[in-house]
C-alpha positions, 0 to 999 in steps of 0.5 A, spaced: 174 436 665 172 442 668 170 443 676 163 444 673 163 438 669 165 434 675 160 436 680 154 436 674 157 429 673 156 426 680 149 430 680 147 426 674 150 420 678 145 421 684 140 422 678 139 416 676 140 413 681 134 416 684 130 414 678 132 407 678 129 407 685 136 405 689 137 414 692 131 416 696 128 424 694 130 427 700 137 424 699 137 426 692 135 432 694 141 434 700 146 432 694 144 436 689 144 442 694 150 439 697 153 439 690 150 446 688 154 451 692 161 448 689 158 450 681 159 456 677 153 457 673 148 464 673 144 465 678 138 463 674 140 456 674 141 456 682 133 459 681 130 454 677 134 448 680 132 450 687 124 450 684 125 444 681 127 440 688 121 445 691 117 441 687 121 435 688 120 436 696 113 437 694 111 431 690 114 427 695 110 429 701 104 429 697 100 424 695 101 424 686 094 424 686 093 431 689 100 434 687 100 439 681 105 436 678 109 429 678 116 426 680 117 424 674 115 430 670 120 433 676 126 428 674 126 429 667 125 437 668 132 436 672 135 432 666 134 439 662 137 442 667 143 439 668 144 438 660 143 447 659 147 447 666 154 443 662 152 448 655 155 453 660 
């Protein structure tokens, strides 16, 4: 397993734990940002990940009614991001 694959697997585990309700959003974001520094991916992946994490932060801060996107939609996008990053 490549270094990227190991890191992506850890990121997926954290995301799964968050979706299951056992990892708070702040901890998920902290783990993803810490893990991302060890990935070897094109810069666009880092930019896309940061945008998704910012959306997740905003959805956690604001009530779902006042936010233009849901945390579920963002977690779905993070799963797609992981899938695409795994192909690089």
